[in-house]
C-alpha positions in Angstrom: -6.6 -10.3 -12.7 -6.9 -13.2 -15.1 -9.8 -15.4 -14.2 -10.3 -19.1 -14.7 -13.5 -20.9 -14.6 -15.7 -21.9 -11.7 -17.2 -25.3 -11.4 -20.4 -25.4 -13.5 -21.9 -27.8 -10.9 -23.2 -26.7 -7.4 -22.2 -23.1 -6.6 -21.2 -20.9 -3.7 -23.3 -18.1 -2.3 -22.0 -14.7 -1.1 -24.6 -12.5 0.7 -23.9 -8.9 1.7 -24.6 -9.6 5.4 -23.8 -13.2 6.5 -22.8 -16.0 4.2 -22.3 -19.8 4.8 -21.4 -22.3 2.1 -24.6 -24.2 2.5 -26.3 -26.3 -0.1 -29.5 -24.1 0.2 -27.6 -21.0 -1.1 -25.9 -22.4 -4.2 -27.9 -20.3 -6.6 -26.2 -17.0 -6.0 -22.7 -17.7 -7.1 -21.2 -15.2 -9.7 -19.0 -17.1 -12.1 -16.0 -15.5 -13.8 -15.3 -17.1 -17.1 -12.4 -17.0 -19.5 -12.4 -19.3 -22.6 -14.1 -22.7 -22.6 -15.2 -24.4 -19.4 -12.7 -27.0 -18.1 -13.8 -30.7 -18.3 -13.2 -31.1 -14.5 -14.5 -28.6 -11.9 -12.2 -25.9 -10.5 -14.0 -25.1 -7.3 -16.2 -28.0 -6.1 -18.9 -28.1 -3.4 -18.3 -30.9 -0.8 -20.0 -32.1 2.3 -18.2 -32.1 5.7 -19.9 -34.4 8.3 -17.4 -33.6 11.0 -15.0 -30.8 10.2 -13.1 -28.7 12.8 -13.0 -24.9 13.0 -9.7 -23.6 14.5 -10.4 -20.7 16.7 -7.3 -20.2 18.9 -6.7 -22.3 21.9 -9.0 -20.9 24.6 -9.6 -22.9 27.8 -12.9 -23.4 29.6 -13.7 -20.8 32.2 -13.1 -22.5 35.7 -16.2 -20.6 37.0 -18.5 -21.6 34.2 -17.7 -25.1 32.8 -20.2 -24.6 29.9 -17.6 -22.3 28.1 -15.0 -24.1 25.9 -11.6 -24.1 27.4 -8.1 -24.3 26.1 -7.4 -27.9 25.6 -8.5 -28.8 22.1 -7.4 -26.5 19.3 -10.7 -27.0 17.5 -14.4 -26.8 17.9 -16.7 -29.2 16.1 -19.1 -27.6 13.6 -22.4 -28.8 12.3 -22.5 -30.9 9.2 -22.4 -28.5 6.3 -20.7 -27.8 2.9 -17.4 -26.4 1.9 -16.1 -25.2 -1.4 -12.7 -26.3 -2.6 -10.2 -26.2 -5.4 -8.0 -29.2 -5.8 -4.7 -29.3 -7.7 -5.7 -32.7 -9.1 -8.6 -31.1 -11.1 -7.2 -27.7 -11.8 -5.9 -27.1 -15.3 -5.1 -23.4 -14.8 -2.9 -21.6 -12.3 -5.8 -20.3 -10.2 -9.6 -20.4 -9.7 -11.4 -17.2 -8.9 -14.7 -17.0 -7.0 -16.6 -13.8 -7.4 -19.4 -12.4 -5.2 -22.5 -10.6 -6.5 -22.1 -6.8 -6.9 -22.2 -5.3 -3.3 -23.3 -1.8 -2.5 -22.2 -1.3 1.1 -21.2 2.3 1.7 -20.3 1.8 5.4 -17.1 0.2 6.7 -17.4 -3.6 6.9 -15.3 -6.7 7.7 -15.0 -9.9 5.8 -14.4 -13.0 7.9 -13.2 -16.2 6.1 -13.0 -19.7 7.5 -10.5 -21.4 5.2 -7.9 -24.2 5.0 -4.9 -24.7 2.8 -3.7 -28.3 2.5 -0.2 -28.9 1.0 1.2 -26.0 -1.0 -0.9 -23.1 -2.2 -2.3 -19.7 -1.5 -5.6 -17.9 -1.0 -6.0 -14.2 -1.9 -8.9 -11.8 -1.4 -9.3 -9.0 -4.0 -11.6 -6.0 -4.2 -13.1 -5.2 -7.7 -14.6 -1.7 -7.8 -17.2 -1.1 -10.4 -16.0 0.8 -13.5 -12.3 0.0 -12.7 -9.7 -1.7 -14.9 -8.0 -3.4 -12.0 -8.6 -5.7 -9.0 -7.0 -4.6 -5.7 -5.5 -7.3 -3.5 -6.5 -6.8 0.2 -5.2 -10.0 1.8 -3.2 -13.1 1.0 -1.9 -16.1 2.8 0.0 -19.3 2.0 -0.2 -20.8 5.5 -1.0 -24.5 5.3 -2.7 -26.2 8.3 -4.4 -29.4 9.3 -7.4 -27.4 10.7 -9.6 -24.5 9.8 -8.3 -21.0 10.2 -10.0 -17.6 10.4 -9.0 -14.5 8.5 -10.4 -11.0 8.9 -10.2 -8.4 6.2 -11.4 -4.7 6.4 -13.5 -3.3 3.6 -13.2 0.6 3.7 -16.3 2.7 3.3 -17.0 3.6 -0.4 -19.8 4.9 -2.5 -18.7 2.7 -5.5 -20.3 -0.7 -5.8 -17.8 -3.6 -5.8 -17.3 -7.3 -5.9 -15.2 -9.5 -3.7 -12.9 -12.1 -5.4 -11.4 -15.1 -3.8 -8.5 -16.5 -5.7 -7.3 -20.1 -4.9 -3.9 -21.2 -6.1 -3.1 -24.8 -5.1 0.3 -25.9 -6.3 -0.2 -28.1 -9.2 1.0 -31.7 -9.0 1.5 -31.6 -5.2 -1.8 -33.1 -3.9 -2.7 -29.6 -2.6 -6.1 -27.9 -2.1 -7.6 -24.7 -1.0 -11.0 -24.8 0.8 -13.5 -22.3 2.2 -16.1 -23.2 4.7 -17.7 -19.9 5.6 -17.8 -16.3 4.6 -19.2 -13.5 6.7 -19.5 -9.8 5.8 -20.4 -7.8 8.9 -20.6 -4.1 9.5 -17.8 -2.4 11.4 -14.1 -2.8 11.8 -12.4 -6.2 12.0 -10.8 -5.4 15.3 -14.2 -4.6 16.9 -15.3 -7.4 19.2 -17.6 -8.2 22.0 -16.4 -11.9 22.3 -20.0 -13.2 21.9 -19.2 -15.2 18.7 -17.5 -18.5 18.6 -14.8 -17.2 16.3 -13.8 -14.4 18.7 -13.6 -11.9 15.8 -10.3 -13.5 14.7 -8.5 -12.6 17.9 -5.8 -15.1 18.9 -4.0 -16.0 22.0 -0.2 -16.0 22.0 0.2 -19.3 23.8 2.0 -19.4 27.1 2.2 -22.7 29.0 1.1 -21.0 32.3 -0.5 -17.6 31.8 -3.1 -17.1 29.0 -6.3 -15.4 28.0 -9.4 -17.3 28.8 -13.1 -17.0 27.9 -15.2 -15.9 30.8 -19.0 -16.1 30.9 -21.9 -16.2 33.4 -25.2 -14.7 34.2 -24.2 -11.1 34.7 -25.6 -7.9 36.2 -25.4 -4.6 34.3 -22.0 -3.8 35.8 -20.4 -7.2 35.2 -20.7 -7.4 31.4 -21.2 -4.4 29.2 -22.5 -6.4 26.2 -25.6 -8.1 27.4 -27.0 -6.7 30.7 -28.8 -9.2 32.8 -28.1 -12.0 30.3 -25.3 -14.4 29.7 -22.3 -12.7 28.1 -18.6 -13.4 27.5 -15.4 -11.6 28.1 -11.7 -12.3 28.0 -9.6 -12.5 31.2 -6.2 -13.6 32.7 -5.9 -15.2 36.1 -2.7 -15.4 38.2 -3.7 -18.9 39.6 -1.8 -20.6 36.8 1.3 -18.4 36.9 4.5 -20.3 37.9 7.3 -17.9 37.0 8.1 -14.2 37.5 7.2 -11.8 34.6 5.1 -14.2 32.6 3.0 -12.5 29.9 -0.3 -13.3 28.3 -1.0 -11.7 24.9 -4.3 -11.4 23.1 -3.7 -10.4 19.5 -6.2 -8.7 17.2 -6.4 -9.4 13.4 -3.9 -7.5 11.4 -5.4 -4.4 9.9 -5.4 -4.5 6.1 -6.2 -0.8 5.2 -5.1 2.5 6.7 -7.2 3.7 9.6 -6.9 6.2 12.4 -9.2 7.3 15.2 -10.4 6.3 18.7 -10.4 2.8 20.1 -12.8 2.4 23.1 -12.8 -0.6 25.4 -14.1 -1.7 28.8 -11.8 -3.3 31.3 -12.1 -4.6 34.9 -8.9 -5.0 36.9 -7.8 -6.2 40.3 -4.1 -7.0 40.8 -1.1 -6.3 42.9 1.4 -3.6 42.3 4.2 -4.6 40.0 2.1 -6.3 37.4 1.6 -4.7 34.0 -1.5 -4.3 31.9 -1.1 -2.4 28.6 -2.1 -2.2 25.0 0.5 -2.2 22.2 0.5 -2.0 18.4 2.8 -4.2 16.4 3.6 -3.4 12.7 4.9 -5.7 9.9 8.5 -5.0 10.9 7.9 -6.3 14.4 8.1 -2.9 16.0 6.0 -2.5 19.2 4.6 0.8 20.4 2.7 1.1 23.7 -0.4 3.2 23.2 -2.1 2.8 26.6 -1.8 1.5 30.2 -4.2 2.2 33.1 -3.4 4.7 35.8 -4.8 2.6 38.6 -4.2 -1.0 39.7 -7.7 -1.7 40.7 -11.1 -0.9 39.3 -14.4 -1.6 41.2 -16.4 -2.2 38.0 -16.1 -2.1 34.2 -14.3 1.0 33.2 -14.5 2.7 29.8 -11.3 4.0 28.2 -10.6 5.7 24.9 -7.3 5.3 23.1 -6.0 7.1 20.1 -4.8 4.6 17.5 -3.1 5.3 14.2 -2.6 2.5 11.6 -1.3 4.0 8.4 0.1 0.6 7.6 -0.9 -2.9 8.7 -0.9 -3.3 12.5 -1.8 -5.8 15.1 -3.3 -4.8 18.5 -1.7 -6.6 21.4 -3.2 -6.8 24.9 -0.3 -7.7 27.2 -1.3 -8.5 30.8 0.1 -10.1 33.9 -2.1 -11.0 36.9 -6.0 -11.3 36.7 -7.2 -8.3 34.8 -10.6 -8.8 33.2 -10.9 -7.1 29.8 -13.6 -6.7 27.3 -13.8 -4.7 24.1 -17.1 -2.9 23.9 -16.8 -0.6 20.9 -14.4 0.7 18.4 -15.2 4.1 16.9 -12.8 5.3 14.3 -12.9 9.0 13.6 -11.1 11.1 11.1 -7.6 12.1 12.2 -7.4 15.6 13.8 -4.6 16.6 11.4 -3.3 15.7 7.9 0.4 15.3 7.5 0.1 16.0 3.8 0.0 19.7 4.7 3.8 19.3 4.6 3.7 18.1 1.0 4.9 20.4 -1.8 5.8 20.1 -5.5 6.2 23.9 -5.8 4.0 24.0 -8.9 1.7 26.6 -7.3 4.1 28.4 -4.9 5.9 27.4 -1.7 2.8 25.7 -0.2 3.2 26.1 3.6 7.0 26.4 3.5 8.7 29.7 4.0 12.1 31.4 3.9 13.8 33.2 6.7 13.3 36.9 6.1 17.0 37.9 5.6 17.6 34.9 3.2 14.8 35.3 0.7 17.2 35.5 -2.2 19.0 32.3 -1.5 16.2 29.8 -2.2 14.1 30.7 -5.3 11.3 29.0 -7.1 12.3 28.4 -10.8 11.3 26.4 -13.8 13.3 25.1 -16.8 11.9 24.8 -20.3 12.5 21.4 -22.0 16.0 21.4 -23.5 19.0 19.2 -24.1 21.3 20.8 -21.6 19.7 21.5 -18.2 17.5 19.2 -16.1 13.9 20.3 -15.4 11.8 19.6 -12.3 11.1 16.1 -11.0 7.3 16.4 -11.0 6.6 16.9 -14.7 9.9 17.8 -16.4 8.5 21.3 -17.2 7.3 22.5 -13.8 8.8 24.4 -10.9 11.3 23.4 -8.2 13.2 25.2 -5.5 16.8 26.2 -6.2 19.6 27.6 -3.9 22.0 29.5 -6.2 25.0 31.4 -4.9 25.2 33.4 -8.1 22.0 35.3 -7.2 23.3 36.5 -3.8 25.4 39.6 -3.2 27.5 37.9 -0.7 30.5 35.5 -1.2 28.7 32.8 0.8 25.3 32.1 2.3 23.2 30.1 4.8 19.7 29.4 3.3 17.0 27.9 5.4 13.6 26.6 4.2 11.1 26.0 7.0 8.2 23.6 6.8 4.9 23.6 8.7 4.6 22.4 12.3 3.4 18.8 12.8 2.1 17.3 16.1 4.4 15.2 18.3 4.2 11.5 19.2 3.6 10.5 15.6 5.9 8.5 13.4 6.5 10.3 10.1 7.9 9.2 6.8 9.6 12.1 4.9 10.5 11.8 1.2 11.9 14.4 -1.1 14.1 14.7 -4.2 17.3 16.7 -4.6 19.6 17.7 -7.5 23.2 18.9 -7.2 25.4 20.6 -9.7 28.8 22.3 -9.5 29.7 21.8 -5.8 33.4 21.1 -5.1 32.6 20.5 -1.5 29.3 18.9 -0.6 29.6 18.7 3.2 27.1 21.4 3.8 25.4 21.6 0.4 22.1 20.3 1.8 21.3 19.4 5.4 18.0 18.6 7.1 17.2 19.5 10.7 14.2 19.0 13.0 13.2 22.2 14.8 10.9 22.6 17.8 8.1 25.1 18.3 10.7 27.6 19.6 12.6 27.5 16.4 15.5 25.7 18.0 17.2 22.9 16.1 16.7 19.6 18.0 18.4 17.2 15.7 20.4 17.0 12.4 18.7 14.0 10.7 20.3 14.0 7.3 23.0 15.5 5.2 24.4 14.9 1.7 27.0 12.1 1.7 28.0 12.1 -1.9 27.6 14.0 -5.1 25.2 13.1 -7.9 25.0 14.9 -11.2 22.2 15.3 -13.7 19.7 13.1 -12.0 17.1 13.7 -9.3 17.7 11.5 -6.3 15.2 10.4 -3.7 15.8 10.6 0.0 13.5 9.0 2.6 13.8 8.6 6.4 11.5 8.1 9.4 11.4 10.3 12.4 9.4 10.8 15.6 9.5 13.6 18.2 7.5 14.0 21.4 6.8 17.7 20.8 5.5 19.9 18.0 8.2 20.1 15.4 9.0 21.0 11.8 11.5 20.1 9.1 14.0 22.7 7.9 16.2 22.4 4.8 19.5 24.2 5.1 22.1 24.9 2.4 25.4 26.5 3.4 28.0 28.0 1.1 31.2 29.3 2.7 33.0 30.2 -0.5 31.6 31.3 -3.8 34.2 29.3 -5.8 33.4 26.0 -4.1 29.6 26.2 -4.3 27.1 25.4 -7.1 23.4 24.7 -7.5 21.3 22.6 -5.2 17.6 22.0 -5.9 14.8 20.2 -4.1 11.3 19.0 -5.3 8.3 16.8 -4.5 8.4 16.8 -0.7 5.9 14.4 0.9 5.2 13.5 4.5 3.0 10.6 5.6 2.3 8.8 8.8 4.1 5.5 9.5 7.5 4.0 8.9 9.2 4.4 5.5 10.4 0.8 5.7 6.9 -0.4 5.5 6.1 0.1 1.8 2.6 0.4 0.7 3.6 -1.6 -2.3 2.6 -1.0 -5.9 -1.1 -0.8 -6.5 -2.7 -2.6 -9.5 -2.2 -0.4 -12.5 1.1 1.0 -11.1 4.6 0.0 -12.2 8.0 1.5 -11.5 9.9 -1.6 -12.7 11.8 -1.8 -9.4 10.7 -5.4 -8.8 10.4 -6.7 -12.3 8.4 -6.0 -15.5 5.0 -6.0 -13.8 3.7 -8.6 -16.2 4.3 -6.4 -19.3 4.8 -8.4 -22.5 7.4 -8.0 -25.2 5.9 -8.2 -28.8 7.8 -11.1 -30.4 6.9 -9.9 -33.9 9.4 -7.1 -33.6 13.2 -7.3 -34.0 14.0 -5.6 -30.7 12.9 -5.6 -27.1 12.5 -3.1 -24.3 15.3 -3.6 -21.7 15.0 -3.3 -18.0 18.1 -1.5 -16.6 19.4 0.8 -13.9 21.9 3.7 -14.1 22.9 5.4 -17.4 22.7 3.9 -20.8 26.0 2.8 -22.5 25.8 5.3 -25.4 26.9 8.8 -24.6 24.7 11.9 -25.2 21.5 9.8 -25.2 19.3 8.1 -22.7 18.7 8.9 -19.0 21.4 8.8 -16.3 19.0 7.3 -13.8 15.4 6.3 -13.3 12.6 8.7 -12.4 11.4 6.8 -9.3 14.5 7.2 -7.1 17.4 8.1 -9.4 19.1 4.8 -8.7 16.3 2.4 -9.6 15.1 0.5 -12.7 13.4 1.7 -15.9 12.6 0.3 -19.4 14.4 1.5 -22.5 15.5 0.7 -26.0 19.2 0.4 -26.8 19.6 2.1 -30.2 23.0 0.4 -30.8 21.3 -3.0 -31.0 18.7 -1.8 -33.6 18.7 -0.5 -37.1 17.0 2.7 -38.1 13.3 2.1 -38.4 13.3 -1.0 -36.2 10.6 -0.9 -33.5 10.2 -2.4 -30.0 6.7 -2.9 -28.5 5.8 -3.4 -24.8 2.3 -4.5 -24.0 0.3 -4.5 -20.8 -1.5 -7.6 -19.8 -5.2 -7.6 -20.7 -7.2 -4.9 -19.0 -10.8 -5.6 -18.1 -12.3 -2.4 -19.5 -14.4 0.1 -17.8 -17.5 2.2 -18.5 -15.7 5.2 -16.9 -13.0 7.2 -18.6 -9.4 6.2 -17.7 -6.2 8.2 -17.2 -2.8 6.8 -18.2 0.2 8.6 -16.6 3.8 7.7 -17.4 7.2 9.3 -17.6 9.3 9.2 -20.7 12.9 10.2 -21.7 13.7 11.2 -25.2 17.2 12.7 -25.3 19.6 12.4 -28.2 20.2 14.1 -31.6 18.9 11.0 -33.5 15.9 10.2 -31.3 13.0 8.5 -33.2 9.3 8.1 -32.3 7.6 7.0 -29.1 3.9 6.1 -29.3 1.1 4.8 -27.1 -1.6 2.6 -28.7 -4.9 1.1 -27.7 -5.6 -2.5 -28.9 -8.9 -4.3 -28.6 -10.7 -7.1 -30.5 -13.4 -4.9 -32.0 -10.9 -3.0 -34.2 -8.6 -4.4 -36.8 -5.8 -1.8 -36.2 -4.4 -0.3 -33.1 -5.5 3.2 -32.2 -2.9 5.9 -31.6 -3.5 7.6 -28.2 -0.2 9.7 -27.9 3.0 10.2 -29.8 6.3 12.1 -29.6 8.9 12.5 -32.3 12.5 13.5 -32.0 14.5 14.9 -29.0 12.3 16.3 -26.3 14.5 17.0 -23.3 17.3 15.8 -21.1 14.8 15.5 -18.3 12.2 12.8 -17.6 8.9 14.2 -18.9 5.4 13.4 -17.7 2.7 12.3 -20.1 -1.0 12.2 -19.2 -3.4 10.4 -21.6 -7.2 10.2 -21.4 -8.9 7.3 -23.1 -12.1 5.2 -22.8 -12.6 1.5 -23.5 -15.3 -0.6 -21.9 -14.1 -3.9 -23.3 -11.1 -6.1 -22.8 -8.0 -4.3 -24.2 -4.3 -3.7 -24.0 -2.1 -0.6 -24.0 1.1 -0.7 -26.1 4.2 1.4 -25.7 6.1 1.5 -29.1 9.5 2.9 -29.7 10.9 3.3 -33.3 14.7 3.8 -33.5 15.8 7.1 -35.2 18.5 7.6 -37.8 21.6 7.5 -35.4 22.9 5.7 -32.4 21.8 8.6 -30.2 18.2 7.3 -30.2 17.8 5.7 -26.8 14.2 6.1 -25.4 13.0 5.2 -21.9 9.7 4.9 -19.9 9.1 4.7 -16.1 6.5 5.1 -13.4 3.4 4.0 -15.3 0.1 4.5 -13.6 -3.5 3.8 -14.6 -6.3 5.6 -12.7 -9.9 6.5 -13.1 -10.2 9.5 -15.4 -10.4 12.1 -16.6 -6.9 13.3 -15.9 -7.2 16.0 -13.4 -4.0 17.9 -14.2 -3.9 19.0 -17.8 -0.2 18.2 -17.8 1.0 17.0 -21.2 -2.1 17.7 -23.1 -0.7 17.6 -26.7 -1.4 14.3 -28.3 1.3 14.7 -30.9 4.5 16.8 -31.1 7.6 17.1 -33.2 11.1 18.4 -32.3 11.6 20.7 -29.3 12.1 24.4 -30.2 13.1 25.3 -26.6 16.6 26.1 -25.5 18.5 26.3 -22.2 16.2 28.7 -20.4 15.4 29.2 -16.7 12.3 31.1 -15.8 11.9 32.7 -12.4 
């Protein structure tokens, strides 16, 4: 993240437990500087004699009139200070506020009280110690005329970190971004006992007649589970205000921001007539609802504790949907490790078949093979030189075959996202070349979920789909060949299974780029006579360049077009500036160097302390018709850039490409492509069993 300056005047404090932007705490602000200080302040400290904090519109309890009720959408706060960045005084695109280094190993929650006026955005980033990149956890561009609350989960970690708040008011639009209060509290953001005025960021989905209310009174031990024999608060719905049939009141938790799974425990008190519904749902970013619990009885004499399994592999909201007068209160939220790991169904076939197995009579249909780098036959998808699974009619003694590959069993009532890659060659009819079934625990096919719709040649294609079954089930890959003369080769590789919906993308993490949504901020070196081009599909010159990208087979990649260059011309692609890290770093990327006239592809390290760029990795000449994986260890603890340089070879068949670039903390675990330099390939069209 590129940082601009903070105001050199009064500062903002961030404490590891509870923080308020008070004038007394101005000394602990950590400033992030880049270049000279601006003449005007970026973030400024201001007084607020009568500001309003928006909580969600909760009405006063009819039983206890001392509790705020749902008329005003705001609650008056004490006179205090806020910190703001205003477009009128900002000369950069953003201002970044950094916390001190925090060393909190337990799960915690950041609560922000903020306001965006006009046009702009506010983002919260996590900066791990010894990492090149900042990780965005939350962002909003919602403007309002009152204060809003945001809740952001901070996962447990043993690595010290900082929290960064990035304000981006739109310049020239009389806009501003302000923060009134920051709290960092232990536990999960959806934990709540409703004793705080902010209600832990829970909100009421407003209904004119039936809503959630704040209840509170002097209680006995059975009436309120939070503060026995003291005043406590809870949330409830009452039928006295209902005017129409099937009216619904919804209490909505903050959206989760990191994956979590475990046990949600809560107390509820209920007394209602039959026909009314009280239930707990989850809602994902796509708007899909899933009911995870409803009580078995209509009435409960006291507060009843229940435990609910909850799975949030992607951002989710928790919805409490109720009808007539249930009393509900969250007492505790204890997240435990999931009882199973869906990654047991992952396999890249580098070290065998993993937990997959072949039917006994068909062991010769599917076989695990590898292809040495060559100019004629595609290697595996994982590294270009590794193993994959191949169904080949030529190795069977029969004119046709049915080959089944069984995966491990996975528990029911979970939504799974399955991804894998396939490669097809030589089929005249593709109807049954590759089919995917879901089998139950009795080895009975329950559903045909996917089949090959069209033929692709010489490129690995990605398939992804979401499925959910109520029972124990497994995935089974099936390849059918009815006639020797109509069949060819079908291969699969890199099978992964994860919880959640495939449509909800986790997004690219900082340090990752697959070029699907743009160039990821990479910079063309204008000193050179050629540029890297972002394209999809095959390159225009025959017998050189890839036929598709590495990510999906139909996506984007970066390459040099040799026909637009002269021999010896170079193109350079630079990363944005990386912060530097005291820890070793691992750079992983995929490259494609196919063509009889292929030139040189190099990776350089550039930083200010050295006059010349340092070579980290280099390849010369044709390497393979496949995408090849490179893994490069390097270390740099100061601000630096990584450069990808391609030099055109002697002929037009010199296209070179890169894709799927990843930076991560090193050293590189898999030795992978360990040779820093290499010349022309000496391998030929060989398949190893």
